[in-house]
N, C-alpha and C positions, 0 to 999 in steps of 0.2 A: 251397898250387898254385903258389907259385913265382911265378904271374905278376903285371905292371903292377908292378916294382921301381919301374923307373924314373920313372914316371906319378907313383907315390906320392912318391917322393924330391923331386917340384919341389913337391912342396905339404906336404914336412915341417916347412919353415922355418915356415909357416902354424900347423902342426897344435901346435907345440911351442909358441908362443905363446898360453898358457895364461888369457890376460885375454879374448882373443877369447872369444865366444860360443860360438858352433859350431864343430864341426871339420871339414874336408874328409868324414872318413870315415861322417859321419850318412848322409850321399846314399849312399855304400855299403852301409849297414846297412840301408835301405829294401827291398835284396832277401836276405830275410831265408831263411838255413838253418836246414833243419830234419830230422831222422831219426824212422823209427819209421812203418812201412805204418799203423798202428791211427790214426796221425793225418792221415797222407794222406786215409785213409778217411772221416774224419769231415768234412772239409772238401772234397773232391772228389768226385765222380762220373764217372768213364771212360764215354763216351760210345759213341767208334768211331774206328778208325784211321783217318788219313787220308794218312799216307805211311810212306814204309818205304825207308831206304838201306843196310840189313843191318845198320849198325853203329849207326845209329838210328832208331828209330821213334817217329813222331810222331801222337798222340791228339786227339781232341775233348774238354777237361772241360767240365764244369758244374758250377758253385759251390755248394754246398750252403747251404742258408738260416742267417745268420750267428746264431751263438751266443749274444751278449750284444747288450744294445741297453737300449731304452726299451718301453713298452709292457707286453703279457705276455711278452714277450722277458727280461723282467730276470726271470724265473723260470726261466730257463736260465742267467744269472749267480749267480744263487743253489743254483741243485743244482751247477753246478760248484765254487762256491765252499765247499759244505759236504763234496763230496767232497773236494778238499785238504785240509782238516781234518781228516775222516777219516785221510786217508793220513798226514798229519802224526802223529796222536795213532797211529797204528802196528794201528788196529782192522782197517784192511784196504788193502792196495794193487793200482792200478792195474794193475802188471806182473805180479800175478797170473794175468790173462785171458790165454789165449791171444791171439795174433795175428789169427789168423781171426777174432776174436769183437770188435770192437771195442764199447766201450761202448754202451747202446741213446741213440739221441739222445732229446730233450726233445719234444713234440707242438708242432706247427706256432702260427705267430703267430694268435692270435684275428681274426676279421674286426673292424673296427674299431678296432684297437690302432693304436697311433704309428705305427707302419712298415707297416701292411696295405697300403698302397700302394705302399711303394715295394720289394716285393720282386719285383723285376726277377729275369729270369734273365739269371745273367752265364757267359757262354764264353768259355774260354781255350785256347789248345795246350800239349798240353804233349810237351816232348822229350826222350823217354828212352833213354840213351848205354850202350849196353850195353859194360862196360868188359871183361867177361869173354871178348869176341871181339880186344881189342888189345892188340899186345906190350907185355908191361910197361914198357918205355922210351918207350912212346907214349902211356902215360894222362893223364900231364899235360900234353900239347899239346892231346889232347881237353876234360880237365877244366876249361883256363886259361880257357875259354868264359865261365864262370862268371863269372870274375874282370874277363872285361874288359866283360861286360853292366853288371856291380855299377857299374863307372867312367862309363859312356859315358850320357849324356843327352841327346838328340837325338831332334828330332821324325821324322825318317826312317832310324833307326835302331832296330830291333824292341827290346821295351821287355821286363826277365824281373822277374818279379814277386817267386817266392821258390824255391827250390832244398831236394828232398828224396834223400836217399843212403840207398841201402841197402846196404852191405858184405857180408850173407849172401849178395845173388842176383849184388851186384858190378855196381850200375846206378847212373847218375846220372841225377836228373830234374829238368828245367826246367819250371818255369810260367811260360808267355810269354803273349803278348797276340797273340790269333786271327787270321788274316788271313783274308779271305775271298772276297776279290777275284780271286785267284790271280797266278800270276805274270806277268812280262811278256809270253809267249805271250798271257796272255787277252784282248788288248787288240788285236792286230794285228789290220790294219795299221794303222801309225803316219803320223800327217802329219806337217811339219815340226813344226808347234804341240805337235800332243800330245808328240814326241819331246823336245822342246825342253823342255817342262814339265817332264817325268823325268826325264829328266838332268840340267837343273839341282838337282833334288834328292838323285840321286845323287850326284854333284859333291860338294853341300853337306854330306853326311854323309860322304864319305870324307874331305874337305878335313877334317873335323872329326877322325875318326879317328887321321889323319896327325899335327895337331899334338899329339896325346896319344901321341905314338913308335909306332904298333901299323898294323901290314902287312894289310891283308883276307886277302890273297891267292887269293881264290876268288871274283870278281866275276865272275858270269855270268847268263844270263837266270833260271836258277832259283833262284836267290837277291835275285831283287829283287821283292816282293810288294806288290800293291794291300793296303792293310788292309779296302778293303770293295769292291763295285757302284758305290757311289755315284760319278757323273761325276766328282769333284771328290775322290776320294780320296786319303789321302796314300800316296806310294812309303817302303818300309820295306826297308830295307837288313836282310838275316837271314845266319844261319849263319858265326859268328867259330870255327868248331871248329877252323878250320886258321889263324887269326889270330895273327901272332905280335911281341911285344914286342921293338923294337930299341931301341939305345943312339944317341945323336947323337956319342957320341966314335967308334961302330961300326955305324953305319946299315945294313952291307951286309950280309944273310942267305946261305946258301948252300944250304939245303935244297928240292930240289926237289918242291914239292907243289901240286894246285890242279888243275883240270879243262883237259885237254888244249887243246880249241879256243878260249880264251879265254885262255892260259898267254903269257906274254911271253917273247923268244928269252932274255932275260936269265936268267930263273927257269929254261928247259930248260937255260941252261948253268950255271946254279948259282952266281949270283953277282947279287945284284937287290938294289933298295931298293924307296922307296913309288914310284916311277914305274913298275914291275911292274903296276901297280892301276891305272894312267892306262892302259895298252896296254889292260886287259880291258875297261874303259870305253870305249874305241874302238871294241874288236869286240862291244861291247852296241849302241853306238849304230848301227854298220855294217847290223847285224840287224834293229835297229827301221827302220831307211828301206829296206831292201831286203827288207822282209814275211820276214823269216826266216832270210835264206840268210846264209851266215856268210863272213867274207872272206879266211878259208883253210881251204881241203878238199883232203881227200886219199882215195885209196882203201884206204890203208894209214896208222896211226899214223907210219910212217917217211916216208912221202912228204908228211903233214900239218906233221909237226917240220920237214921241209928247207923248205916252201914260208914257214913262219913264219919263220925264223932270214934266210930271204932278204928277207922282208917287202916282197914286191911286192903291192901291194892295188891291185886294180881296181876302176873303177866302168863292169862292162858291163852290157848288158843293159836290156830297155824303162824298168824303174823308174827308173833314176835319169836316165834323161831330165828326168825331172818336178821332178829334188831340184835346191834352189839349189848354185850354186858356194861358197858361203863353207860348207855345210854339209860337204860333199867335202873342201873344204878345211880344214875342222876334224879330219874324220876324220884325214887325213893326217897333224896334228899330234900325235894321239894316238898312230897307229901309227907312228912313226919308229922305226927298227930301234936306232938308238943313246936310251939312255936319258937321255942328257946334252942330246940335241936334244930332249926328250920334255917336255910344260908338266907343272904340277904343278896341282893340284887346283884349287889358288886361282885358279890363272891359266888355267885354263881357262872358271872361271866367268865371267871377262872376256873372253873370244871374241866377234868381231864378230859370229856368229849368235847370240846371245844376246842382242844387242843390240836396245831395243825398238823392236816393229815389229806391224803387224797380224797378221803371220803369227807369231810367237814369245808375245806376249801375250794371245790370240786366247781361250786357256784357263787363262790363270793366273787364281785364283780370288782376288776383292777382298772386303771385307769393308765394311760400313753408316760410316759415317759418326759416326752415334749410338752406337755399339757401342764405335768407338773413342775414344771422349767418355767413356761408362763406365767402359771399360777403365782409363784415366788418372786418373779418379776414385779409382776401385778401389785404385790402387798407392798412393795418395796415403795412403787409408784405412789401408790395408796397412801401412804404414811405421810408423803407430801405435798397432797393436793389440800386445797381451802377446805375449813371447816363447813361452808355451807356449802361444799358439793357432797360433801363427805355425808351430811346427813340426806341430802337427798338419794345418793345412793344407796344408802342404806333402808330410804321408804322403796325404793324401785326393787333393791333385795329383797323386802319382807312382801312385796306384792307379786314378783316371781312366782311361774308355773313349776311343776315339775319337770317339765319338756326344754322351758329355757335352763336349770340349772343341773342338768340329768349328770352331765360330764362332771360336775365341779363337785360335785356331791362326794364322788369316787377319791377325790385329791384328798376332802375335808377327811373323811374317813382315814386316807392316809396320814394325816395331821394331828388328828383323834384317836393316838395309841392306847390311850386309856378307855377308850369307850365309853367315853362321860358325857358326849354331846357337847363338850366346849373345849377348847384348846386353850392349854397355859402356858407361862411362859416357858416353861422347860421342855416341853413338845415342838412351842414355835422355835427355839433356837434350836433343835435339831432339827427341825423343818427346813430351814435357813443356813443352815451351818456351810452349803458351798458357797455363799457370799465370802465367809472370813472376815465378818464383822467381830468387835469387840461385843464382848457382852454387855456394855451399856450403850451401844448402837443398836444393838437387837433390842434391848428394850426400850428403848426410845420409840424405834416402830412399832412395838407391841403396845405402848402406850396409846402412841396416835390412834391404831386401828381399833383399839376398847374403846369404841364412842361412848359404852355407856358407865363407863369407868368400874367395871365389876371383879378387876384384875382376873380377868380371861377374857378370850374373844370367842362371844358365843355365835350360836352358826350364823345369822345373817348377819353379822358386823362381817364375818367372812365370807359371807356370798356379794357384799357390798365392795370388800375390796377385791372381788377375783372379776366382776360380772362383764368388767369389758373383756375378758380373754374371750369370751362368748362374741363379737363382736358389737357394733356400735350399737350402744342404745338407742331403741325405736321410739320413734314421734308418740307412741299412741302410750308409751311406759312416762316418758316427758311431761306428757298433758297430765294421765293419772297423777304424776307424785306431785304438779303442780297443784290440784284438786285437794290433795292431803296437803301441802302446806296452806293453802286458803280455808281456813277452817272456820271462817264465815261466809264463807262464798258469794263474796265482795266480787271477784275479778280481779282482786290483786294481794298482794302478803304484804301482811303489816307487822309491826313490833308485838301488837296483841297477839299476833297469830301464831308469832314465834314462841310467845311465852304459853299459847295453849297446846302447842306441839312438844315444849322442852319441861312441860312439869313447873308449879308455881315455886320451885326451888332454882328455877335456872337465873344463872348471873347475867344483868345488865349490862355488864362490861363485855358479856360474850355476846350478847345479843346485836351489840355496838356491831363486834367485828363482822358477825354476819351480815348486817345489812351494808356494810363497807363493800363488803367479797361480792355482795351480789349488784353495788353499784344502784342504791334506791333512790329513788327520786328525791328533791328537796323535800316534798310533805310526807314522806318516809313510806312511800309505795315502792315494791317489787313488781314490774307488772311482769305478764309472762315472756314475752321478749327479752328482757332480761336476765329472766329465772333461766329460761331455753340457754342462753350463751353463757351463762356462769357453768352449767351442768353440763355443758356438751364439750368445755375447753378442759384440757388440763393444766395444772398449775406449771408457771413458767420459774419455778423456783428451779425445780430438777434442770433443765435447758442452763438458766443461770450459773448452776454451781458446775455443772461439766464446763461449760466453756470457762470458767473461772480458772477451771485447775489445767486448761488448754495454755495459761498464762497472758490472754487477751480479754478485752472487756466485749461482754452481749452487748451488740448492735439493737439496736430501737427499731422492729421491725411493726410493722403496721398486722395488727391481727386478722383483717381479710386477707391478707397477702399470703396466710401461712393454714388459711383453714378448708377444708372439703367442703364440698355443699352440704353438709348436716351440720354445720358449725364445728367440727372435731378440728384440733391441731394435727394436722398431718407431720407426725413427727418425724420421722428419716426425712423428710422434702427441708425442715427446717434443719436437723442438724449438718445433711449434705449442705445447705447454704451458708452453715458456719463455720465449714470446711473439719467437724471432730466425729463424724458417721464411722470414719474410718476407724477413727484412735479409739473409739467405742468397741467394734468390733475385732481390733485386734485384745484389746482388753479383753472381752468373754470368752475370746480365743485363746488368749494367753490362760483364762481360768482355767476354761476346761479340761485342758491341755496338764492344768497343774493336778485337777481332782483326777484324772487320768491315770495320771503316773502315780500319785498316791494308793489307790484303787489296787494297785497290782503289786 
């Protein structure tokens, strides 16, 4: 599709170092690309149309029951495996079936099975791009949205899960997270506090996008959504269909695209940079504080363009009497006609209007101290877990819904003090300061959490390291994760599957490690049962290390004897059995006492 070449080149040096465990392409490959209408119909059920812009139609989807997993759904896996065995032997071929008649689905999971309580209905949005309505030379532009969404990993940017392409109907379909809270219009009117909270999230997302040499080019009220109707719902920037990659050697674009009311003067003139997005954000903020009135209006398009080019923004009307001078000045800095005089997204986040005060912080979501401590401890444990399990948890994190990670997102904000959308080593050291680790130890933990080897901890990596603070991973998530690993839908995970998932630059030595950790069979296959066992358990290295510190050897204990019904290790029971749980409690109590004394 030709997009994101510049972004990829920035990470090429890392990818070519095959001694690295995982390449940057692993994250991109989590957005799976499929073909085949019958496969789509097996996975999703289209419920209703929820939007239409001519070139694109948006539908609400429901995910059908996962077809692999534990309990009675193991029968489904066996059925799939047998069908593929028959396919390979030539006794019949799925392709002989008409596309309109997908294979019959197996019976639903029985009540009382391992995942009968986990059959949650999961809904998505489906964006259907009608390529038949697009000029041939514009198709690459529209399809590049997929490439952008594959590389972007930010809590305030819409998340894509997988894509389907159908050449015979000339459509590209993107399965995305479903935002149910409406666009910015839905929460009118805005106070300064609520506007500041929303705008900080928008700026964080756009700053992240600009750092990756992408210009959004269509920021407007309609392209900024709330993920849900919850009062603390997260902002999501959507619609990267007009976005464009640029080069640092030539950061100027000339194509006139966007929506007229939020388009910058320089875009109208066909000579613009990332600063054009900041103008659009200025228009958005003006509208939020003026109850939807636009800063530049005209009876005709010509009149509107003329007023934008002049850039004469006025704060007339009774509403503006109650808006602070700081807010009005901030809008002016965003709506400066000369882009050279305009702030960047990163600079905008430091504006005095955002300075902590009762006005701007009253709606900022906070997280509980005990959750932060659980997250800190979970990160340390994650660093010591197996490589296969780390990859699986990253896949599960990528698939997680906003409901599942609602509280974790607040902790991420506590770690991300620079509002960059990632966690740097400096931020990471500060977040784990209570553990009194040396800088070298902290850096080792950081490198182990940084699965993609990008020298920062991305949003999904953070979630992967902390997911288990929210409870045991549900069966349907394990099943879904297995399907992502099983890229050829064979019913097993093979070396080839791992190569596809990790990317072409992945190390064969690392794949050897993954196969060993998953206890692959002699013929190089990982069954669902093996996968589930590996992902559900914690690494014993942590227990071994703790026991060594007690001066004794770690006894050999049957894994069945220390696992709960879900296959998860009952850590407290193990430590109690080994006689060191009291020592751990005393250690943490002493650490808490020390921190308390130092803070006085």
